[in-house]
A tleap script that builds the chain and sets N, CA, C and O, in Angstrom:
source leaprc.protein.ff14SB
mol = sequence {
  NPHE ARG PHE PHE GLN TRP LEU ARG GLY THR
  GLY LEU THR SER LEU LEU VAL SER GLU VAL
  TYR PRO SER ALA LEU GLU ALA GLY PHE GLU
  GLU GLU PHE LEU ALA ASP GLY VAL LEU LEU
  LEU THR MET GLU ARG THR GLY GLU ILE SER
  PHE GLN ARG ARG ILE GLN CYS VAL LYS LEU
  ARG SER ALA ASP HIE ARG ALA GLU ALA TYR
  THR LEU LEU PHE GLN GLU GLY ARG PHE GLU
  VAL ALA ARG ALA ILE CGLY
}
set mol.1.N position { 80.618 69.976 -11.343 }
set mol.1.CA position { 79.536 69.794 -12.288 }
set mol.1.C position { 78.389 70.762 -11.998 }
set mol.1.O position { 77.850 71.381 -12.916 }
set mol.2.N position { 78.023 70.890 -10.740 }
set mol.2.CA position { 76.911 71.775 -10.370 }
set mol.2.C position { 77.242 73.238 -10.632 }
set mol.2.O position { 76.362 74.031 -10.968 }
set mol.3.N position { 78.510 73.590 -10.476 }
set mol.3.CA position { 78.916 74.963 -10.747 }
set mol.3.C position { 78.680 75.311 -12.215 }
set mol.3.O position { 78.181 76.395 -12.518 }
set mol.4.N position { 79.033 74.408 -13.128 }
set mol.4.CA position { 78.813 74.642 -14.555 }
set mol.4.C position { 77.314 74.699 -14.869 }
set mol.4.O position { 76.888 75.511 -15.691 }
set mol.5.N position { 76.523 73.858 -14.233 }
set mol.5.CA position { 75.070 73.911 -14.417 }
set mol.5.C position { 74.529 75.260 -13.956 }
set mol.5.O position { 73.692 75.863 -14.627 }
set mol.6.N position { 75.006 75.722 -12.820 }
set mol.6.CA position { 74.558 77.003 -12.290 }
set mol.6.C position { 74.914 78.134 -13.258 }
set mol.6.O position { 74.087 79.007 -13.522 }
set mol.7.N position { 76.153 78.122 -13.791 }
set mol.7.CA position { 76.570 79.150 -14.745 }
set mol.7.C position { 75.667 79.160 -15.975 }
set mol.7.O position { 75.237 80.224 -16.420 }
set mol.8.N position { 75.378 77.981 -16.527 }
set mol.8.CA position { 74.498 77.909 -17.700 }
set mol.8.C position { 73.110 78.450 -17.371 }
set mol.8.O position { 72.475 79.095 -18.205 }
set mol.9.N position { 72.646 78.185 -16.163 }
set mol.9.CA position { 71.323 78.634 -15.742 }
set mol.9.C position { 71.195 80.140 -15.609 }
set mol.9.O position { 70.082 80.665 -15.623 }
set mol.10.N position { 72.314 80.851 -15.479 }
set mol.10.CA position { 72.254 82.310 -15.351 }
set mol.10.C position { 71.912 82.983 -16.676 }
set mol.10.O position { 71.452 84.125 -16.691 }
set mol.11.N position { 72.134 82.276 -17.800 }
set mol.11.CA position { 71.861 82.850 -19.113 }
set mol.11.C position { 72.926 83.826 -19.580 }
set mol.11.O position { 72.747 84.495 -20.598 }
set mol.12.N position { 74.023 83.917 -18.857 }
set mol.12.CA position { 75.114 84.825 -19.207 }
set mol.12.C position { 76.232 84.075 -19.918 }
set mol.12.O position { 76.350 82.857 -19.787 }
set mol.13.N position { 77.039 84.792 -20.660 }
set mol.13.CA position { 78.254 84.212 -21.220 }
set mol.13.C position { 79.323 84.277 -20.143 }
set mol.13.O position { 79.624 85.355 -19.630 }
set mol.14.N position { 79.895 83.141 -19.800 }
set mol.14.CA position { 80.887 83.072 -18.727 }
set mol.14.C position { 82.250 82.738 -19.295 }
set mol.14.O position { 82.370 81.954 -20.237 }
set mol.15.N position { 83.263 83.331 -18.723 }
set mol.15.CA position { 84.638 83.049 -19.101 }
set mol.15.C position { 85.394 82.690 -17.829 }
set mol.15.O position { 85.555 83.526 -16.939 }
set mol.16.N position { 85.855 81.449 -17.745 }
set mol.16.CA position { 86.624 80.983 -16.598 }
set mol.16.C position { 88.080 80.878 -17.012 }
set mol.16.O position { 88.384 80.405 -18.107 }
set mol.17.N position { 88.975 81.312 -16.152 }
set mol.17.CA position { 90.400 81.268 -16.439 }
set mol.17.C position { 91.051 80.301 -15.462 }
set mol.17.O position { 90.803 80.353 -14.257 }
set mol.18.N position { 91.891 79.415 -16.000 }
set mol.18.CA position { 92.549 78.419 -15.169 }
set mol.18.C position { 93.958 78.186 -15.678 }
set mol.18.O position { 94.196 78.184 -16.885 }
set mol.19.N position { 94.885 77.991 -14.765 }
set mol.19.CA position { 96.245 77.640 -15.147 }
set mol.19.C position { 96.332 76.123 -15.238 }
set mol.19.O position { 95.901 75.408 -14.334 }
set mol.20.N position { 96.896 75.641 -16.343 }
set mol.20.CA position { 97.007 74.202 -16.563 }
set mol.20.C position { 98.472 73.867 -16.805 }
set mol.20.O position { 99.135 74.501 -17.626 }
set mol.21.N position { 98.966 72.875 -16.093 }
set mol.21.CA position { 100.349 72.448 -16.269 }
set mol.21.C position { 100.473 71.583 -17.518 }
set mol.21.O position { 99.520 70.893 -17.879 }
set mol.22.N position { 101.630 71.604 -18.188 }
set mol.22.CA position { 101.803 70.844 -19.434 }
set mol.22.C position { 101.403 69.373 -19.334 }
set mol.22.O position { 100.856 68.828 -20.293 }
set mol.23.N position { 101.656 68.724 -18.216 }
set mol.23.CA position { 101.296 67.311 -18.077 }
set mol.23.C position { 99.781 67.119 -18.122 }
set mol.23.O position { 99.309 66.084 -18.594 }
set mol.24.N position { 99.014 68.094 -17.641 }
set mol.24.CA position { 97.550 68.000 -17.667 }
set mol.24.C position { 97.007 68.140 -19.080 }
set mol.24.O position { 95.942 67.602 -19.383 }
set mol.25.N position { 97.714 68.852 -19.950 }
set mol.25.CA position { 97.260 69.017 -21.329 }
set mol.25.C position { 97.234 67.686 -22.062 }
set mol.25.O position { 96.329 67.423 -22.854 }
set mol.26.N position { 98.224 66.853 -21.798 }
set mol.26.CA position { 98.299 65.549 -22.457 }
set mol.26.C position { 97.251 64.588 -21.909 }
set mol.26.O position { 96.668 63.807 -22.662 }
set mol.27.N position { 97.012 64.641 -20.612 }
set mol.27.CA position { 96.094 63.704 -19.972 }
set mol.27.C position { 94.641 64.161 -20.059 }
set mol.27.O position { 93.730 63.350 -19.897 }
set mol.28.N position { 94.415 65.444 -20.312 }
set mol.28.CA position { 93.064 65.998 -20.281 }
set mol.28.C position { 92.742 66.444 -18.865 }
set mol.28.O position { 93.388 66.007 -17.912 }
set mol.29.N position { 91.757 67.303 -18.723 }
set mol.29.CA position { 91.393 67.796 -17.406 }
set mol.29.C position { 89.880 67.927 -17.325 }
set mol.29.O position { 89.210 68.085 -18.345 }
set mol.30.N position { 89.349 67.861 -16.130 }
set mol.30.CA position { 87.910 67.800 -15.901 }
set mol.30.C position { 87.160 68.989 -16.493 }
set mol.30.O position { 86.078 68.822 -17.056 }
set mol.31.N position { 87.722 70.178 -16.371 }
set mol.31.CA position { 87.048 71.369 -16.876 }
set mol.31.C position { 86.825 71.292 -18.382 }
set mol.31.O position { 85.823 71.796 -18.889 }
set mol.32.N position { 87.748 70.667 -19.095 }
set mol.32.CA position { 87.617 70.534 -20.543 }
set mol.32.C position { 86.371 69.730 -20.896 }
set mol.32.O position { 85.677 70.052 -21.861 }
set mol.33.N position { 86.088 68.698 -20.132 }
set mol.33.CA position { 84.919 67.863 -20.378 }
set mol.33.C position { 83.631 68.634 -20.107 }
set mol.33.O position { 82.665 68.505 -20.859 }
set mol.34.N position { 83.606 69.428 -19.049 }
set mol.34.CA position { 82.393 70.129 -18.641 }
set mol.34.C position { 82.116 71.396 -19.444 }
set mol.34.O position { 80.959 71.771 -19.635 }
set mol.35.N position { 83.159 72.048 -19.908 }
set mol.35.CA position { 83.005 73.342 -20.578 }
set mol.35.C position { 82.471 73.192 -22.001 }
set mol.35.O position { 82.695 72.173 -22.655 }
set mol.36.N position { 81.763 74.219 -22.468 }
set mol.36.CA position { 81.284 74.247 -23.853 }
set mol.36.C position { 82.402 74.627 -24.813 }
set mol.36.O position { 82.367 74.256 -25.986 }
set mol.37.N position { 83.385 75.359 -24.327 }
set mol.37.CA position { 84.505 75.766 -25.165 }
set mol.37.C position { 85.772 75.892 -24.348 }
set mol.37.O position { 85.727 76.236 -23.167 }
set mol.38.N position { 86.909 75.613 -24.981 }
set mol.38.CA position { 88.205 75.740 -24.309 }
set mol.38.C position { 89.161 76.458 -25.249 }
set mol.38.O position { 89.406 76.002 -26.366 }
set mol.39.N position { 89.701 77.584 -24.791 }
set mol.39.CA position { 90.747 78.307 -25.511 }
set mol.39.C position { 92.037 78.136 -24.734 }
set mol.39.O position { 92.071 78.356 -23.524 }
set mol.40.N position { 93.090 77.747 -25.417 }
set mol.40.CA position { 94.383 77.519 -24.787 }
set mol.40.C position { 95.319 78.663 -25.158 }
set mol.40.O position { 95.551 78.920 -26.339 }
set mol.41.N position { 95.856 79.348 -24.156 }
set mol.41.CA position { 96.815 80.435 -24.357 }
set mol.41.C position { 98.181 79.946 -23.903 }
set mol.41.O position { 98.324 79.458 -22.782 }
set mol.42.N position { 99.187 80.073 -24.765 }
set mol.42.CA position { 100.532 79.614 -24.426 }
set mol.42.C position { 101.567 80.638 -24.875 }
set mol.42.O position { 101.276 81.541 -25.660 }
set mol.43.N position { 102.778 80.477 -24.361 }
set mol.43.CA position { 103.936 81.243 -24.816 }
set mol.43.C position { 104.883 80.228 -25.449 }
set mol.43.O position { 105.385 79.338 -24.761 }
set mol.44.N position { 105.132 80.354 -26.752 }
set mol.44.CA position { 105.990 79.421 -27.479 }
set mol.44.C position { 107.331 80.072 -27.769 }
set mol.44.O position { 107.394 81.221 -28.207 }
set mol.45.N position { 108.397 79.335 -27.522 }
set mol.45.CA position { 109.735 79.830 -27.835 }
set mol.45.C position { 109.915 79.813 -29.350 }
set mol.45.O position { 109.711 78.779 -29.987 }
set mol.46.N position { 110.295 80.951 -29.930 }
set mol.46.CA position { 110.494 81.042 -31.376 }
set mol.46.C position { 111.945 81.334 -31.738 }
set mol.46.O position { 112.294 81.402 -32.917 }
set mol.47.N position { 112.768 81.503 -30.748 }
set mol.47.CA position { 114.187 81.770 -30.961 }
set mol.47.C position { 114.916 81.570 -29.652 }
set mol.47.O position { 114.332 81.136 -28.659 }
set mol.48.N position { 116.190 81.889 -29.658 }
set mol.48.CA position { 116.988 81.684 -28.454 }
set mol.48.C position { 116.478 82.520 -27.281 }
set mol.48.O position { 116.478 82.058 -26.140 }
set mol.49.N position { 116.042 83.756 -27.565 }
set mol.49.CA position { 115.555 84.618 -26.487 }
set mol.49.C position { 114.190 85.229 -26.797 }
set mol.49.O position { 113.755 86.148 -26.102 }
set mol.50.N position { 113.516 84.736 -27.822 }
set mol.50.CA position { 112.223 85.319 -28.189 }
set mol.50.C position { 111.085 84.312 -28.010 }
set mol.50.O position { 111.257 83.104 -28.174 }
set mol.51.N position { 109.926 84.857 -27.668 }
set mol.51.CA position { 108.725 84.058 -27.460 }
set mol.51.C position { 107.577 84.661 -28.255 }
set mol.51.O position { 107.628 85.819 -28.667 }
set mol.52.N position { 106.543 83.857 -28.462 }
set mol.52.CA position { 105.371 84.305 -29.198 }
set mol.52.C position { 104.126 83.833 -28.450 }
set mol.52.O position { 104.036 82.670 -28.056 }
set mol.53.N position { 103.167 84.741 -28.258 }
set mol.53.CA position { 101.891 84.354 -27.652 }
set mol.53.C position { 101.100 83.549 -28.677 }
set mol.53.O position { 101.060 83.904 -29.855 }
set mol.54.N position { 100.470 82.460 -28.226 }
set mol.54.CA position { 99.652 81.637 -29.121 }
set mol.54.C position { 98.273 81.420 -28.499 }
set mol.54.O position { 98.129 81.345 -27.279 }
set mol.55.N position { 97.275 81.322 -29.358 }
set mol.55.CA position { 95.916 81.004 -28.930 }
set mol.55.C position { 95.420 79.844 -29.790 }
set mol.55.O position { 95.644 79.815 -31.000 }
set mol.56.N position { 94.746 78.894 -29.153 }
set mol.56.CA position { 94.257 77.708 -29.857 }
set mol.56.C position { 92.868 77.359 -29.335 }
set mol.56.O position { 92.653 77.295 -28.125 }
set mol.57.N position { 91.938 77.137 -30.240 }
set mol.57.CA position { 90.600 76.691 -29.864 }
set mol.57.C position { 90.639 75.168 -29.780 }
set mol.57.O position { 90.587 74.479 -30.799 }
set mol.58.N position { 90.729 74.657 -28.570 }
set mol.58.CA position { 90.823 73.218 -28.344 }
set mol.58.C position { 89.454 72.567 -28.487 }
set mol.58.O position { 89.332 71.452 -28.994 }
set mol.59.N position { 88.419 73.284 -28.029 }
set mol.59.CA position { 87.070 72.723 -28.057 }
set mol.59.C position { 86.065 73.857 -28.189 }
set mol.59.O position { 86.205 74.897 -27.545 }
set mol.60.N position { 85.059 73.657 -29.021 }
set mol.60.CA position { 83.949 74.598 -29.130 }
set mol.60.C position { 82.718 73.777 -29.490 }
set mol.60.O position { 82.465 73.474 -30.656 }
set mol.61.N position { 81.967 73.430 -28.461 }
set mol.61.CA position { 80.830 72.522 -28.610 }
set mol.61.C position { 79.859 73.009 -29.695 }
set mol.61.O position { 79.519 74.190 -29.755 }
set mol.62.N position { 79.427 72.088 -30.534 }
set mol.62.CA position { 78.450 72.331 -31.607 }
set mol.62.C position { 78.947 73.299 -32.673 }
set mol.62.O position { 78.141 73.949 -33.338 }
set mol.63.N position { 80.258 73.405 -32.845 }
set mol.63.CA position { 80.801 74.304 -33.865 }
set mol.63.C position { 81.962 73.631 -34.584 }
set mol.63.O position { 82.756 72.912 -33.976 }
set mol.64.N position { 82.045 73.874 -35.872 }
set mol.64.CA position { 83.173 73.393 -36.659 }
set mol.64.C position { 84.261 74.459 -36.570 }
set mol.64.O position { 84.033 75.607 -36.954 }
set mol.65.N position { 85.429 74.098 -36.072 }
set mol.65.CA position { 86.501 75.077 -35.888 }
set mol.65.C position { 87.845 74.450 -36.217 }
set mol.65.O position { 87.992 73.228 -36.222 }
set mol.66.N position { 88.815 75.297 -36.490 }
set mol.66.CA position { 90.176 74.830 -36.747 }
set mol.66.C position { 90.884 74.622 -35.414 }
set mol.66.O position { 90.717 75.410 -34.483 }
set mol.67.N position { 91.668 73.566 -35.328 }
set mol.67.CA position { 92.327 73.229 -34.067 }
set mol.67.C position { 93.763 73.734 -33.975 }
set mol.67.O position { 94.386 73.606 -32.922 }
set mol.68.N position { 94.307 74.309 -35.058 }
set mol.68.CA position { 95.705 74.741 -34.988 }
set mol.68.C position { 95.850 76.027 -34.170 }
set mol.68.O position { 94.894 76.778 -33.973 }
set mol.69.N position { 97.070 76.249 -33.706 }
set mol.69.CA position { 97.371 77.434 -32.902 }
set mol.69.C position { 97.632 78.634 -33.807 }
set mol.69.O position { 98.166 78.492 -34.907 }
set mol.70.N position { 97.250 79.814 -33.330 }
set mol.70.CA position { 97.475 81.070 -34.039 }
set mol.70.C position { 98.288 82.001 -33.153 }
set mol.70.O position { 98.260 81.888 -31.928 }
set mol.71.N position { 99.009 82.916 -33.776 }
set mol.71.CA position { 99.761 83.918 -33.038 }
set mol.71.C position { 98.795 84.960 -32.489 }
set mol.71.O position { 97.897 85.418 -33.195 }
set mol.72.N position { 98.983 85.328 -31.239 }
set mol.72.CA position { 98.165 86.351 -30.600 }
set mol.72.C position { 99.045 87.582 -30.402 }
set mol.72.O position { 99.943 87.587 -29.560 }
set mol.73.N position { 98.778 88.617 -31.184 }
set mol.73.CA position { 99.578 89.843 -31.147 }
set mol.73.C position { 98.868 90.903 -30.318 }
set mol.73.O position { 97.644 91.020 -30.368 }
set mol.74.N position { 99.635 91.672 -29.556 }
set mol.74.CA position { 99.085 92.805 -28.816 }
set mol.74.C position { 99.823 94.044 -29.278 }
set mol.74.O position { 100.987 94.248 -28.933 }
set mol.75.N position { 99.141 94.876 -30.062 }
set mol.75.CA position { 99.757 96.071 -30.628 }
set mol.75.C position { 98.797 97.244 -30.511 }
set mol.75.O position { 97.597 97.109 -30.753 }
set mol.76.N position { 99.334 98.383 -30.142 }
set mol.76.CA position { 98.559 99.620 -30.050 }
set mol.76.C position { 97.292 99.453 -29.217 }
set mol.76.O position { 96.235 99.980 -29.565 }
set mol.77.N position { 97.407 98.713 -28.114 }
set mol.77.CA position { 96.299 98.568 -27.177 }
set mol.77.C position { 95.212 97.596 -27.578 }
set mol.77.O position { 94.142 97.593 -26.969 }
set mol.78.N position { 95.453 96.762 -28.591 }
set mol.78.CA position { 94.434 95.784 -28.979 }
set mol.78.C position { 95.082 94.474 -29.419 }
set mol.78.O position { 96.253 94.436 -29.796 }
set mol.79.N position { 94.293 93.403 -29.361 }
set mol.79.CA position { 94.763 92.086 -29.763 }
set mol.79.C position { 94.422 91.826 -31.221 }
set mol.79.O position { 93.380 92.255 -31.717 }
set mol.80.N position { 95.322 91.112 -31.905 }
set mol.80.CA position { 95.095 90.646 -33.269 }
set mol.80.C position { 95.535 89.192 -33.341 }
set mol.80.O position { 96.456 88.780 -32.636 }
set mol.81.N position { 94.880 88.420 -34.191 }
set mol.81.CA position { 95.217 87.013 -34.375 }
set mol.81.C position { 95.741 86.829 -35.787 }
set mol.81.O position { 95.159 87.336 -36.746 }
set mol.82.N position { 96.857 86.090 -35.913 }
set mol.82.CA position { 97.464 85.831 -37.223 }
set mol.82.C position { 97.956 84.387 -37.258 }
set mol.82.O position { 98.065 83.735 -36.219 }
set mol.83.N position { 98.251 83.896 -38.449 }
set mol.83.CA position { 98.790 82.534 -38.564 }
set mol.83.C position { 100.107 82.439 -37.802 }
set mol.83.O position { 100.931 83.352 -37.849 }
set mol.84.N position { 100.292 81.333 -37.107 }
set mol.84.CA position { 101.521 81.119 -36.341 }
set mol.84.C position { 102.677 80.825 -37.278 }
set mol.84.O position { 102.523 80.117 -38.273 }
set mol.85.N position { 103.825 81.370 -36.954 }
set mol.85.CA position { 105.042 81.149 -37.733 }
set mol.85.C position { 105.988 80.309 -36.891 }
set mol.85.O position { 106.253 80.630 -35.733 }
set mol.86.N position { 106.488 79.244 -37.473 }
set mol.86.CA position { 107.477 78.414 -36.785 }
set mol.86.C position { 106.933 77.311 -35.966 }
set mol.86.O position { 107.695 76.563 -35.353 }
savepdb mol mol.pdb
quit
């Protein structure tokens, strides 16, 4: 809790990265409660041997946002977001 208070006190935009196991997603995790925003990055199987990167805004305090997952594409050295297929 104090770490998050300290980060807010710096006046900077902070991005924390954490690995979360699938079981923790269902139960919730402490960082989700403390953070102002949570972006979830996953790899979804879309075929027998193919996967798709997905990004989902799980939480964004004080903002109206869509909760569905979107495809995260990396092409020509940059990221693009598109509607998820499948």
